[in-house]
Structure formats: C-alpha cells, structure tokens
C-alpha positions in Angstrom: 0.0 0.0 0.0 1.3 3.4 -0.9 0.1 6.5 0.9 0.2 10.0 -0.4 1.4 12.9 1.8 -2.1 14.3 1.8 -3.9 11.2 3.1 -4.9 11.3 6.7 -4.8 8.4 9.1 -6.2 7.9 12.6 -6.3 5.1 15.2 -8.6 2.2 14.5 -11.4 2.5 17.1 -11.2 -1.2 18.1 -7.6 -1.0 19.4 -7.0 -1.1 23.1 -3.8 0.6 24.1 -1.6 1.5 27.1 1.8 3.1 27.5 4.4 1.2 29.5 7.8 2.6 29.9 7.5 5.1 27.1 6.3 2.4 24.6 2.8 1.7 23.5 1.3 -1.8 23.7 -2.0 -2.5 22.1 -4.4 -5.3 21.4 -6.9 -5.8 18.6 -10.2 -6.9 20.2 -11.4 -8.0 16.8 -8.4 -10.1 15.8 -7.0 -11.0 19.3 -3.6 -9.8 18.3 -1.0 -8.0 20.4 1.3 -5.3 19.2 4.2 -3.4 20.7 5.6 -0.1 19.4 9.1 1.4 19.9 9.3 5.0 21.2 9.1 6.7 17.8 6.2 4.5 16.7 4.5 5.3 20.0 4.9 9.0 19.2 3.1 8.5 15.9 0.4 6.5 17.7 -0.1 9.4 20.1 -0.2 11.9 17.2 -2.9 9.9 15.3 -5.4 10.0 18.2 -6.8 12.7 16.0 -6.6 12.4 12.2 -3.4 13.6 10.7 -1.9 13.7 7.3 1.2 11.8 6.4 2.9 15.2 5.7 2.0 16.4 9.2 3.4 13.3 10.8 6.7 13.7 8.8 7.0 17.3 9.8 6.5 16.6 13.5 8.8 13.6 13.6 11.6 15.4 11.6 11.4 18.3 14.1 11.5 16.1 17.2 14.1 13.5 16.2 17.5 13.5 14.5 16.5 12.1 11.1 16.7 13.4 7.5 13.6 14.5 5.7 14.0 11.8 3.2 14.5 9.0 5.7 11.7 10.2 7.9 9.3 10.4 4.9 10.1 6.9 3.8 9.8 5.5 7.4 6.6 7.3 8.2 4.9 6.3 5.0 6.0 2.6 5.4 5.0 2.5 9.1 1.6 4.1 8.4 0.8 1.7 5.6 1.8 -1.2 7.8 -0.5 0.0 10.6 -3.4 0.3 8.2 -2.7 -3.2 6.7 -2.6 -4.7 10.2 -5.8 -2.9 11.3 -4.1 -0.7 13.9 -4.9 2.5 12.1 -7.3 3.5 9.3 -7.6 6.2 6.7 -9.5 9.1 8.0 
C-alpha cells in the first residue's frame, strides 16, 4: 500500500492501548492480536489520536528526532501503511 502525503490516518477504534515505559502496547479486540511499538512509533500512535496527514506526521517527527527529511518520509509512509494493513490504524 502506498500512501500520499495528503492522506490522513487515525487510530482504529477497536484497538485497546496503554503506554508502558514510554512504549505503546495494544491489542486488537477483533483479531485477538497483540502489538508493541518502539518510542518513535509510540509518538506516531499518540499523534494519530486525531486524524493527521502523512505530511503532518513527517513534519513533526523530523522536528523532534534526528532524522533526515527523506528517511523520515520513507519510514513514516511505510509504518503508516503497515499500521493500516494490520488494522491498527485506518484512513480518516
């Protein structure tokens, strides 16, 4: 799945989540699957509590972490698409 910079994503409403030690852990009620996120992925999870565009996510993550614009864009787009495919997030 390829996401454009303008597309917005948000959390899937069926995901239960909690933060433990700076990292998010979540469970899909529907699928019975467990997911754990590293600190940067947890930051993205926090940001998509409200719908955000891929461009907004890239801008925020680039400002907060030491990463090039190009690497951040590739990583955020890939991670966002993965979350959608796994049912963790959805298009808004």
